[in-house]
C-alpha positions in Angstrom: -29.8 31.3 -16.7 -27.6 29.5 -19.0 -24.9 30.5 -17.2 -26.4 29.2 -14.0 -26.1 25.9 -15.6 -22.6 26.0 -15.6 -22.1 27.5 -12.0 -24.6 24.3 -10.8 -22.5 21.8 -12.9 -19.2 23.0 -11.0 -20.8 22.9 -7.7 -21.7 19.4 -8.2 -18.5 18.6 -9.4 -17.1 19.8 -6.1 -19.5 17.8 -4.3 -18.8 14.8 -5.7 -15.0 15.9 -5.4 -15.5 16.2 -1.8 -17.2 13.5 -0.9 -15.8 12.5 1.7 -15.3 15.7 3.3 -19.3 16.2 2.9 -19.7 12.9 4.1 -22.7 12.7 1.4 -22.1 10.0 -1.2 -21.3 11.2 -4.8 -24.6 9.5 -6.4 -26.6 11.9 -4.7 -24.5 15.0 -5.9 -24.2 13.6 -9.2 -28.1 13.0 -9.7 -29.2 16.5 -8.2 -26.4 18.2 -10.6 -28.2 16.4 -13.4 -31.4 17.3 -13.1 -30.9 20.8 -12.1 -28.7 21.0 -14.7 -32.0 19.8 -17.2 -34.5 21.5 -15.0 -32.7 25.3 -15.2 -32.1 24.6 -19.3 -35.9 23.9 -19.6 -37.2 26.9 -17.6 -34.9 29.3 -19.9 -36.7 28.1 -22.8 -40.1 29.9 -23.3 -43.5 28.0 -23.3 -42.1 25.3 -21.5 -45.1 24.5 -19.9 -47.1 24.7 -22.8 -45.0 22.6 -24.8 -44.5 19.8 -21.7 -48.5 19.5 -21.8 -48.5 19.4 -25.7 -45.6 16.6 -25.4 -47.9 14.4 -22.4 -51.1 14.6 -24.9 -49.5 14.3 -28.3 -46.4 12.0 -27.9 -42.9 12.4 -29.0 -44.2 14.5 -32.3 -44.8 18.5 -30.0 -41.3 17.8 -28.3 -39.7 20.6 -30.1 -36.3 21.3 -28.9 -36.5 18.8 -25.5 -35.9 16.0 -27.9 -32.5 16.4 -27.3 -33.6 15.3 -23.6 -34.9 12.0 -25.7 -31.6 11.9 -27.6 -29.6 11.9 -24.6 -31.7 9.7 -22.9 -31.0 7.0 -25.6 -27.5 7.3 -25.2 -27.3 7.4 -21.3 -29.6 4.5 -21.2 -27.7 2.2 -23.8 -24.6 3.2 -21.5 -26.2 2.2 -18.4 -27.6 -1.3 -19.6 -24.6 -1.9 -21.1 -23.0 -1.4 -17.5 -25.5 -3.5 -15.8 -24.9 -6.1 -18.3 -21.2 -6.2 -17.5 -21.5 -6.1 -14.0 -23.8 -9.0 -13.9 -21.8 -11.3 -16.0 -18.6 -10.5 -13.9 -20.5 -10.7 -10.6 -22.1 -14.4 -11.8 -18.1 -15.4 -13.0 -17.0 -14.6 -9.0 -19.6 -16.2 -7.5 -18.6 -19.5 -9.2 -15.3 -18.4 -8.5 -14.6 -18.7 -12.0 -11.6 -15.6 -11.8 -9.9 -18.8 -9.8 -8.9 -19.4 -13.5 -6.9 -16.7 -13.8 -5.8 -15.4 -10.1 -4.5 -19.2 -9.6 -1.8 -18.8 -12.2 -0.6 -15.4 -11.1 2.0 -16.5 -8.1 3.7 -13.6 -7.2 3.2 -11.3 -4.3 5.3 -8.7 -5.3 4.1 -5.5 -5.7 5.7 -4.2 -8.6 5.6 -7.1 -10.7 2.0 -8.0 -10.5 1.3 -3.9 -11.2 2.8 -4.9 -14.3 1.4 -8.3 -15.5 -1.9 -6.6 -14.4 -1.6 -3.3 -16.5 -0.3 -5.0 -19.3 -3.4 -7.3 -19.1 -5.3 -4.6 -18.9 -4.2 -2.9 -21.9 -4.6 -5.5 -24.1 -7.6 -6.7 -23.3 -9.4 -3.5 -23.3 -8.3 -3.4 -27.3 -10.1 -6.7 -27.5 -13.3 -5.8 -25.3 -13.7 -2.5 -24.0 -12.0 -0.1 -21.3 -15.1 -0.4 -19.1 -16.2 -3.8 -19.7 -12.1 -4.1 -19.2 -12.2 -2.2 -15.9 -14.8 -4.3 -14.5 -13.2 -7.6 -14.9 -10.0 -6.5 -13.6 -11.5 -4.5 -10.5 -13.0 -7.7 -9.8 -9.8 -9.7 -10.2 -7.8 -7.5 -8.0 -10.7 -8.2 -5.4 -9.2 -11.8 -5.1 -5.4 -10.8 -5.4 -5.1 -7.5 -3.3 -7.1 -7.1 0.2 -5.4 -3.9 1.5 -7.8 -0.8 0.4 -5.4 1.3 -0.4 -2.9 -0.8 -2.2 -5.5 -2.3 -4.6 -6.8 1.5 -5.1 -3.2 2.0 -6.8 -3.9 -1.0 -8.7 -7.2 0.1 -9.5 -5.8 3.5 -10.7 -3.3 2.4 -13.0 -6.2 -0.1 -14.7 -7.9 2.9 -15.5 -4.6 4.6 -17.3 -4.0 1.1 -18.6 -7.3 0.4 -20.3 -8.0 3.7 -21.5 -4.5 3.7 -23.1 -5.4 0.2 -24.5 -8.7 1.4 -25.6 -7.3 4.2 -27.9 -5.9 2.1 -30.4 -8.8 -0.1 -31.2 -12.1 0.8 -32.7 -13.8 -0.9 -30.1 -11.6 -0.6 -27.5 -13.3 3.2 -26.3 -16.5 5.0 -27.5 -14.9 7.9 -29.1 -12.4 5.6 -30.9 -15.5 4.1 -32.3 -17.6 7.2 -33.0 -14.5 8.4 -35.5 -14.6 4.8 -36.9 -18.4 4.4 -37.5 -18.7 8.0 -38.9 -15.8 7.3 -41.7 -13.0 9.8 -39.9 -11.1 6.8 -39.4 -12.2 3.7 -41.8 -9.3 1.7 -42.0 -8.5 -0.5 -39.2 -5.2 -1.3 -39.9 -3.7 2.1 -40.2 -5.3 2.8 -37.0 -3.7 0.3 -34.9 -0.3 0.9 -36.7 -0.8 4.5 -35.7 -1.7 4.9 -32.5 -0.3 1.3 -30.9 3.2 2.9 -29.9 1.8 6.0 -28.6 -1.3 3.9 -26.8 1.8 1.9 -25.3 3.9 4.8 -24.1 0.8 6.3 -22.5 1.0 3.0 -20.4 4.3 2.3 -19.9 5.9 6.4 -18.6 3.5 6.2 -15.7 4.2 2.5 -14.6 7.9 3.0 -14.7 7.7 5.8 -12.5 5.5 3.9 -10.4 7.4 1.0 -10.3 10.5 3.0 -8.7 8.5 3.7 -5.4 5.6 1.1 -5.6 7.5 -1.9 -3.6 6.8 -4.6 -1.3 4.4 -7.6 -1.2 0.7 -8.1 -1.5 -1.6 -9.5 0.9 -4.0 -11.5 -0.5 -7.3 -12.1 1.1 -8.6 -14.8 3.0 -11.6 -16.4 1.3 -14.8 -15.2 3.5 -18.0 -17.0 4.5 -21.3 -15.4 4.8 -24.4 -14.6 2.6 -22.7 -13.5 -0.2 -19.4 -15.2 -0.3 -18.7 -18.8 -0.3 -15.9 -21.0 0.3 -16.9 -23.6 -2.5 -19.4 -22.7 -4.1 -19.2 -24.8 -7.3 -17.7 -28.0 -9.0 -14.5 -27.4 -11.2 -16.8 -28.2 -13.8 -18.9 -25.6 -13.2 -16.2 -23.2 -12.5 -14.6 -23.0 -15.7 -18.1 -23.7 -18.0 -19.3 -20.2 -16.2 -15.8 -18.5 -16.6 -15.2 -19.4 -20.2 -19.0 -18.7 -21.5 -18.6 -15.5 -19.7 -15.5 -14.4 -21.3 -16.3 -15.3 -24.7 -19.7 -14.1 -24.2 -17.7 -10.2 -23.3 -15.9 -10.7 -26.3 -18.7 -11.3 -28.5 -20.1 -8.1 -27.6 -17.8 -5.8 -30.2 -18.1 -8.8 -32.8 -22.3 -8.8 -32.5 -21.8 -4.3 -32.7 -19.9 -5.2 -36.0 -21.7 -7.4 -37.5 -25.1 -6.0 -36.9 -24.5 -2.3 -36.0 -27.0 -2.6 -33.4 -25.7 -0.7 -29.6 -23.1 -2.6 -27.8 -25.6 -3.2 -24.9 -28.3 -5.1 -26.8 -25.0 -8.0 -27.5 -24.1 -7.6 -23.9 -27.5 -8.8 -23.2 -27.4 -11.4 -25.4 -24.5 -12.5 -23.9 -26.0 -12.3 -20.1 -29.2 -14.1 -21.4 -27.0 -17.3 -22.7 -25.2 -17.6 -19.4 -28.5 -17.0 -17.5 -29.6 -20.3 -18.9 -26.6 -21.9 -18.9 -26.3 -21.2 -15.0 -30.2 -22.1 -14.7 -29.4 -25.4 -16.4 -26.3 -26.1 -14.3 -27.9 -26.1 -11.0 -31.2 -27.4 -11.6 -30.9 -30.2 -10.2 -30.1 -28.1 -6.5 -32.8 -27.1 -4.0 -33.3 -23.5 -4.4 -31.5 -22.2 -1.1 -28.3 -23.8 -2.8 -28.6 -22.8 -6.6 -30.0 -18.8 -5.6 -26.6 -17.7 -4.8 -25.0 -18.6 -8.3 -28.1 -17.6 -10.2 -28.8 -14.1 -12.2 -31.5 -13.2 -10.0 -29.2 -13.4 -6.4 -26.3 -11.8 -8.2 -28.5 -9.3 -9.0 -29.0 -8.2 -5.4 -24.9 -7.4 -5.2 -25.2 -5.2 -8.2 -24.0 -1.4 -7.2 -26.6 0.2 -8.2 -25.6 3.2 -6.8 -22.8 3.4 -9.1 -25.5 2.8 -11.6 -26.5 6.3 -10.2 -23.7 7.8 -10.3 -23.4 7.2 -14.0 -26.9 8.8 -14.9 -26.4 11.8 -12.8 -23.1 12.5 -14.1 -24.0 11.7 -18.0 -27.2 14.0 -17.6 -25.2 16.4 -16.2 -22.7 16.5 -19.1 -25.8 16.0 -21.7 -27.0 19.3 -20.8 -23.8 21.1 -21.3 -23.7 19.9 -24.4 -27.5 20.9 -25.3 -26.7 24.1 -24.4 -24.2 24.3 -26.9 -21.3 25.3 -24.3 -19.5 22.2 -26.0 -19.5 23.4 -29.3 -18.5 26.9 -28.2 -15.8 25.9 -26.4 -14.3 23.5 -29.6 -14.8 26.6 -31.4 -12.8 28.9 -29.5 -10.1 26.2 -29.5 -10.2 26.2 -33.3 -9.7 30.3 -32.9 -7.2 30.6 -30.3 -5.0 28.0 -31.2 -5.2 29.2 -35.2 -5.9 25.6 -36.3 -2.7 23.7 -34.8 -4.1 20.2 -34.8 -1.8 19.0 -32.0 -2.9 22.0 -29.5 -6.1 21.8 -30.0 -6.5 17.6 -29.9 -4.1 18.1 -26.9 -6.9 20.4 -25.0 -9.9 18.2 -26.0 -7.8 15.4 -24.4 -7.4 17.5 -21.0 -10.6 18.7 -21.4 -12.1 14.9 -21.7 -11.1 14.6 -18.0 -13.5 17.3 -16.6 -16.0 16.3 -19.2 -17.5 13.6 -21.5 -15.3 12.7 -23.9 -17.9 12.0 -26.4 -19.6 15.9 -27.0 -16.0 16.8 -27.1 -15.3 14.6 -29.9 -18.7 14.7 -31.6 -18.2 18.8 -31.6 -14.9 18.4 -33.3 -16.9 16.1 -36.1 -19.7 18.6 -36.8 -16.8 21.4 -37.0 -14.5 19.3 -39.2 -15.6 18.1 -42.6 -13.9 15.3 -43.7 -11.4 16.2 -46.8 -10.1 14.2 -49.6 -6.4 14.8 -48.8 -4.6 16.4 -45.7 -4.4 16.3 -42.3 -8.5 16.4 -42.4 -8.6 13.1 -44.9 -10.0 10.1 -43.7 -7.2 8.5 -41.1 -5.6 11.9 -41.8 -3.3 13.1 -39.0 -6.0 15.2 -37.0 -8.7 12.7 -36.6 -5.8 9.7 -35.7 -4.6 12.2 -33.2 -8.4 12.9 -31.5 -8.6 9.6 -31.0 -5.6 9.2 -29.0 -6.2 12.6 -27.1 -9.6 11.9 -26.5 -9.2 8.3 -25.4 -6.4 9.1 -23.2 -6.7 12.1 -21.4 -9.6 11.4 -19.1 -7.3 9.5 -17.3 -5.9 12.7 -15.6 -9.0 12.5 -13.1 -11.4 9.7 -12.3 -14.6 10.8 -13.9 -12.8 11.6 -16.9 -13.8 8.7 -18.7 -16.3 5.6 -18.2 -13.4 3.5 -16.8 -13.0 6.0 -14.2 -16.2 6.0 -13.3 -17.0 2.1 -13.0 -13.8 2.5 -11.1 -14.6 4.8 -8.6 -18.0 3.7 -7.6 -17.2 -0.1 -7.8 -13.8 0.5 -5.6 -15.6 3.9 -3.7 -11.8 5.6 -4.6 -11.8 9.0 -3.2 -11.4 11.9 -5.8 -9.0 13.4 -3.9 -6.7 10.3 -3.6 -7.0 9.9 -7.0 -5.8 13.1 -7.8 -2.9 13.2 -5.1 -1.8 9.3 -6.2 -2.7 9.0 -10.0 -3.3 11.8 -11.7 0.1 13.0 -12.3 1.2 9.6 -13.4 -1.5 9.7 -15.9 -0.6 13.3 -17.1 3.0 12.1 -17.9 1.6 9.2 -19.8 -0.8 11.5 -22.0 1.9 13.9 -22.9 4.3 11.2 -23.5 2.1 9.4 -26.0 0.8 12.8 -27.6 5.2 13.4 -28.4 5.4 10.0 -29.7 2.5 10.4 -31.8 4.6 13.9 -33.1 7.6 12.2 -33.7 6.0 9.5 -35.6 4.6 12.3 -37.8 
């Protein structure tokens, strides 16, 4: 029955990829895939019914092997709460027209120039925030700058590449780099930044340069809309600027809070949301409820894309089932045997696999397989661990569901899986191998 989990995962993956031909929302396919994978796993174990009953009656102590589900749910819930917090803060800034602080400074309508501006901003924002938060912010910015959907998709596709590349060289930019940093494989931040900055930059500049030769013309900026969710003059300049400043500082505060307290990032995000919530309540306290409702957190929550959150839930549950069964650990072991310990080939394959399944369990499997040695490639800040951070961080760009940034972009902009494969995947892969080559030549 464990093979059946792989079959269900592949079928679910195909349903997500064929969302538009099937006319079935990807969130539904992801939820069904995640739940079925875990159901099959449970039914493949002996004594399932008795253990579930025992768990209900006696609490988590009686959970036995199903404690794995609780562990995965904690990780998944952390991501979902983080996502919801970030989306709410961004929507709150957007409701106050706060992003006009940036969009008003971007005067060019030239596609190529704007593409470079957006990608470079994303690359450095991702290192300071993280790739997921940065993607959410940049998608909101692009909605203010580009009206045509397919043109905006090209920008968003490059944002995914830039966000993943920017996150790879920062200890707080990508969850896998953070894992390697916290668990001692990459303890020296200065070494990490020094050794991975150029490969990560190459992973962005190569596809960006290639696309610049064909991505020509001018963009058409969207007109301001008037409707239940859009207002032409929602706030004063003071309100707009203060919400933007506090919102951005709140996002920047998240990695600082995580580093200082070692608590999960979603807690810092929720703390920032709480502060911004109080601020907006005080700013609009003198207004009547009808006027201030669109600018409050309560009003903004109605605009959060819940389908994207459910899509995340289904995908992450499906991948966690593969991890719990042990398939991903087997893959890591197979790679070590097949490539006879070649650290470059192993990491390159892990990076490409991370575009199909989540990079977190793949990196966790590698951490479990290879102990930290006193010296050599597997020492702290050794070549294996640095190259793993690069590959796991940037390889997911090859497919849109291969990274948190890609999944967020797919959900927010309703990007077709097939469209991304045709338009962005080869660009992402070219950058991935270019960065890998740069790292190889460096060491």
